[in-house]
N, C-alpha and C positions, 0 to 999 in steps of 0.2 A: 504494500499500499504506500502511495507516495505521501511524504509528510509535508504539509503546507503549514509553516511555522507561524504566519501572520493569522491565518484563519484559526489555527490551534490556539494562539494566545488569546485572540478575541473571545473564543468559546469559553476558555477558562475564566476570563474576566467577567463574562455575562453569567456564568452559572454559580450563582450565590451557594448553591448546595454543596458545591465542592469545598468551599471554605478555605481555611488557611493553608491546609496541607497541600492543595493543588496549586495555591499560589506560589509556594516554594518551587514546584516543578516550572511553573510558568517563568519565574524569574531566571531559573537554570538555563531555560530554552533561550530566552531573549538575550541573556548574556553570552551564550555560545554561538548565537546565529551566525554572525559574520565570520567567526573562525571555522564554523562548520562548512558553510559555503565554499570557503576558500580552499580547505583542506580534504573534503570528502572525496572527490574524484581522484586527486593525487594519492590519498590514503589507500584506496583500493588497488590503484595501479601499482603503488609501491609494494603492497603485500604480495600482488602477483609476481612482481619483479624479484622480490627477495625469495620467493618460493622457487623461482626458476635458477636464481643464483645458487641456492643451497643444493638443488639438484645437480648442477655442474660441479659443485665442490665434491658431491658424493661420487660422481663419475670419475674425477681425476684426483682423488684424495692423495693417491701415492706421490704425485708431482708437484702438488701445490706447496708453496712456501708456508712455513708454519705460522706466519703472521697473518695469513688471510682469514683463517677462522675466527680469531679475535675481531677482525675488521668487520666481518659479516655479522658477529655479534653486536657490534656497534650499531649496524644498520637496523638490526632488529629492535635495539634499544630505541633508536630514533622513532621506529614505526610505533613503538609502545607509548612514547610521549605524544605522538599524534592522535593516538586513541584515548588519551587521558580525558578528553572532553566526554567521550562516550562512557568511560567507567564512572565519572561523577554523576552523569545522568541516570545511568542504570541504577545506581545505588539509591538515588532519591525516589526514582519510579517505584523500585520493588519495596522499598520501605514502606510507602504509602498503600500499595496493592495489598500487602499482607497485614495492615492494621485496620481496626474497625472505623475507617474514615467515613465521611458522609457519602451519600450516593453520588457516583460520577456518571456523566452523560456517556453512553456507550460509543459515541464518535470521538469523544476525548480519549477514553480508554483504548480505543483502536489505534489512534494516534500515538499514544504512549507505547504500545506494543510494537509499533512499526519502528519507533526510534530505537527501542530496546533490541529488537531483532537485528537491526543494521549494525549496531554495535557488536553484538555477539558474533554475527557472521564474520566481521572482519578478523576476529581472533583466529578463526579456523583456517584463514587463508596462508598463514606462514607454514612453511616446511619445519620438521624438527631441526633444532639448533645443531650444527655440525653433524647432522646424520643421526643423532641419538634421541630416541623417542622418550620424552619426559613423561612418565606415569605417575599420577597422584592416586594414592589409595586413602580414601576418606574412611576413617574407622570411628564408628560410634559405639561398637559392641565388641569387646575383646572375646566374648564368649563364641563368636562366629569368625574370628580372625583367620582361624585355620583353613578357612574356605578360600582366603586370598595369601596367606602367609607364604605358601610354596611358589606362588606366582612372583611375589615380590622377591623372595630369596633367589629364584632363578634369574631374575632380571638383573640382580646385582652382580651376577658373573657373566652376564651377556653383553658385548659391546654394543648391541642395537639398542640398549635401553638405559634409561636414567630414573630408576624409581624413587619415590619419595612418599613416605607415610605422614599422614596428618590426621591428629585426633580432633573430634568435634563432640558437641553435647548430643543428647539423645532424649527420646520420650517414649517410654514402653507403654503398651496399653495398660491403663489402670493408674497411671502416674500422673501428677500434676505439674506442669511446666517442664522445662528442659534443664538438663544437668548430666552429671555423671562422667564429664570429660576428664576430671582430675583422676578418678579411679581407673578409667581406660589408659590414661598416660601412665600411671604408676605400674600397672599391669605390663605394658608393653616395655617400659624401662627395665622391669625385672626380667623380662624375656630377652632383654638385649636388643630390642628393636628401636633404632634411632627414629625420631619423628619431630615433626613441628606441632605446636599446640595452637588450635583456633577455637578455643572454649570460651570466647568472649561472650559476655551477657547479650550484647548486640551482635547477632550472627553476621550482620552485613559488614562489620568491621573485619571479621574473619574472611568473607567473601572477597573484600578488597586485596587482602594478602594473597589469596589463592589466585586470583586473576593476575596478580603481579608476578606469580610463579611461572606464568605462561605454559600450562600444562599442555601437552597434545592429546593426552587421554586421562580421563578421570574414572576410577573404579569406585563404586559406592556399594556398601555391603548389603542394602536391602532395596527392594523396589518399593516399599511402603513409605510414601511421602511423609506420613505423620511421624515416622520415627525420628526425622532429623529436623533441625531448625529451618526457618524459611529461607534463609540464604543459601541452603545446600539443597534445595529442591530442584526439580528438572527444570523449572522456568528460569532458573538463574545460571544453569551449567552448560547451555549450549555453546559457550564459547570454547568448549573443547569436546572432543570426541567421546562419548560415553559408552563404557563397557559394563556389561552386567553379568556377573558370576553369581548364580543362587547360593545362598549360604547353606542350603540343604537340598538334598534330593526329596521330591515330593512322593508320597506314597498313598496319596487320597485321590479319589475321582473328582471331588471338588471340596472347597474349604468350608462350607456351610450347608446346614439342611435347608436353607433357603435356596431353592433352585430356579429363582428368578434369572433372567439373562445377565442383569448387572452383577449379581452376586456370583454367578457361575464364572463370570470373567476375572474375579479377584485373584490377584497373584500371577495372572498371565497376560492381562490386557491392561496394565496400569500405565499412567501417563509417562512414568520413567522408562518403561519398556517400549512405548510407542516412539519415542525419539532417540533410543539408544543407537549408537553406530554399530555396535555388535552385541548380541545376546547369546551367551554360551550356555547350552543346556546339556544335561546329562544322557539323555536318552531320546530316540526319535519321537516317542510319544509326546513329549513336551514340546518339541519343535512344531509338531502338527498342531497342538492346541494352540500356541502362540499365533500361528499363521492363520488358523481358522477364523480369526477376528478380522482378517483382511486390513489391518492398520499398520503392518510392518512389512517391509520388503522382505521376502523369504531369504534372499542372499545374505541378510544381516544376521539371520539365526543359525548358529553354527552347533552342530553335535560335537562336543569335545570330551565328554565324559566329565566326572566331578573331580576337579583338582584338590578337594578337601581330602579325598581318600589317599592321595599321594603324601600329604603331610601327616595324616593319622598312622599311615603304615610305618613311618620313619620312627615311631615310638615303640614299635612291637619289641619286646624284649627288655624294655627299661623297667626300673623298680624305683618309682618315687611316690610311695604312699603316704599320705599326710598323717597317719596314726603310728605312734610308736608302739609295737607289739610288746606285751608283758610276758615274761617267763621264756622258756626254752622253745616252746612250740609256736609256730606262727598261726596266728587266728586266721579264720576264714575271712576273706575280704569281699564284701558286698558294696557294689554302688547301687544306690537308690536315686532314681532320675524321674521325678514327677513333672509332668506336662502342666502347662498353664490353662488349658482349655477346659475349665471347670463347668462351665454352663451347658447348655443343651443345643445351642445353636452353632457357634464357631467351632468346627473340628470335634469337639465333644469327647475327647480322649481322656481328660484329666479326672483322676479319683482321689487326689491328694485330700480333699476336704472331707472325704469319707473314711480315710484310713490312717490320717497322720497321728491320732491318738494312739491307735493299736501299734503303729509302728514304734512310738516312743516307748510304750510298755514292753513291747518285744525286745527292743534293744536294751532296756533295763534289765530284762530276765535272761539275756544271752550275752555275757561277756566273753564268750568264745568266739563270737562273731563281731567283726568290726564293720560298721555301718558308715559310708561316706555318702552324705546327701549331696546331690548335683541338680539343684532346682533349675527350671527354666527361668531365665532372667526376669520374665514377665510375671512369674508366679505371685510373688508377694502382692504386687499391684492389683492383679485380677482378684485374687482371694479377698482382699479386703475392700475394694472399691464396688465389687459386684455383690457384697453382702454374704460371701460363702463362710467366712470366718472373720470375726472381729479382729481389729488391729491389737487389742490387748491380748486376745487368745494366741494369736499367731505369734506375737513378740514372746509371749510366755513360753510357748512351744520351742522356738529357736533358742531361748535361753537354757531350758531344761536339756534340750538335745545337745547343745555344744558343751554343757557341764559333764555329760557322760564321758568316762575315759575311752570308751569303744566307739565313740561317735564323733563325727566332724562334718563340716560343710564346705564344699567346694564351689567357688564361683570362678569364672573365666574359662581358660583352655582346659582341655580335659584328655588329650591324647595319652599322656604319661599316667593319668589316673586309670583309664581304661586298661592300659597295658600291665598295670600293677595290680588290677582286681583279679577276683576268682569268678565273679558272678555279676550279672546286672539285673535289677528289678526296675522296670520302666512300664509307664502306661501310654507311651508314645512320645514323638512321632519319629523323627529322623534318627533316633538311637536305635530304632528297630533294625536299621541298615548298618550304621556305622559301627556299632559294637560288634557286628559279625565278622568284621575284618581282623578281630583278635582272637577268634577261634575259641571262645569261651562260652559256658552256658548263659542263656538269655531267657529271662521269665518275663513274659508280657502280661500285664494285669489288664485284661480287657474290660473297658468301662461298660460294654454291652449297649452303648447308645451312640457311638462315634459315627461319623460320616462314612460312606462307602469307600473301600479301598480300590486303588486302581491295580494293574497287574503286577506292578513292582511290589505294591503293598501286600497283595495276596502271597507273592513268594516270600515276603519277609515274615508274614504271618505263619506260614507253613514251616518255616525255619526256626521259629520260637516256641518255647514251652508256654502255652496260653493257659492262664488261670482266670477265674472269674469271681473268687472270693478270697478273703484274707487267710482262712485256714488253708485252703489249697495252696495258697502262695508260700506259706510257712512250710508246708509238707515238702513242696518242690525244692526249696533252699536247702532243707535239712538233708534231702536225698543227694544232692549234689555235693553237699559238704561231706558226706560220708562215702563219696566216691562212685556214685552212680555215673556210668559213662553217657556221653551226649549221644542221643538217639537219632538226630536229625542232620547227619552229615551230608547226605544227598541233597537234602532240601537246602542246606547251607551252600553247597557247591553251585546248585542251580542259581540261587540268589547273587552269589559273588559273580557269576558268569554275566548275569543281566546288569550288574552294578558297574562292572569293569570292562570297557571295551578293549578288544585286542589292538595291538599296534602301538603307537605313540603313546606316551602318557598324556593325560589331560592338560598338565601343565605345558609340555611341549607343544601341543596342538594350539593352545591359546597364544603363546608367545609368537609362533610362527604365523598365525592368522593375523595378529596385529601388525607385525613387521611386514608382511606380504601386502596388507591393506594400505599402509601408510608410505613405507620407504619405496615400494615398487609401484606406487601411483595407482594402486587398485581401490582407493578410498571411495566409498559411496556418499559421503557426507555432502 
């Protein structure tokens, strides 16, 4: 849409309902008008020229003088200065779009989006600096970092890439407001992951820093827009190529018992996925689902397998259990991983609210078994906000659980926890797949009310020891503790074959796809 600044400013001035917030945008536009008209055409031309120059550098990298690359970086810096007016305006626009401002005339909003789109488009025109692809990983959840950790690690030793990890705030279902960046940063620091921190209260301050990094590619951990602050939602990130790697493989036919068209599309046809430059999926079924909504170019959806499995498998054989065993004999080690879907509509796998007291009494009575609770990160917020358990009761439970010598709670990454355990108890969802990589007994507490399973989910169910009540679960755990052999080896083998495609590892596939799409000029952006 062409931008008529004179008409636009008059519209704002005449629309009293827009109020003071839009007057700030008006002033930005008027102040930048002359500069915009003089530089816009040159700006786009320069972006294309720089892209061509970088291409030539790549072709002749072995013969170029070492001073040429810094010179081209200087040109890129000049181009960034020319786009500074765009960046200033984008920040003002989005700040007000995501606040409860007075009603804005649709024509005015359309003009603002046109200006924003122009600014974001110009960022994508530059080729990677010196041939290296700068990839930023936005991390709001350390619990799901393993889905991207292997990709980032592989990029660090690959001359084609320049990876950078950035921590941001989050908002899980049931929580009030955004936060948690400090905890995510501490966890990554403990894991030895260098990173930048963009946990500012005003997320648009962080966005300005992100834009200054001039990334070629941005990975975000989740397709759910509500999980991240406004500045890191899809409407603000199209200045770079967006890549999406699911944080877990799906085992359900749909995510809710509400089978209306809009609900059925949840998780597969989100705004984030619609504009992604590449969507990496684990199996063909998920590629077919994404494409079925006809909002995504099929060539952008790549079957790669799940790179999270690469990372989890590296932990096989490790022994890092958070409880120090008493006596000469090692206690039987159980991981209890309750899911957060406690209600009857969304997934509906969770049984924590029905068995948490029994779990506490069982742990008190069985010092010969060590229990590590690995709750879904949204469990606390959902349990209390939806009224399943009062905050007082839940806090009291965690206090009593943590006080037991044979009990612990684990948050964050869990590969080594799984590798060090003897058995998993879970009510779902992705752990029904991931724990099978460690070749240990898995007890699935079936809620009896969850959404239907897809083909992969049915394989996972067949490969698990399924129970439907607490006593049955206790019996199963005691049987494996006493040496009962696992009786579902064939089912596990069939599941693993479906989970892990032959040939290249998922991580290799993803790196090659990105490099081919950018460096070799196959970009579809």
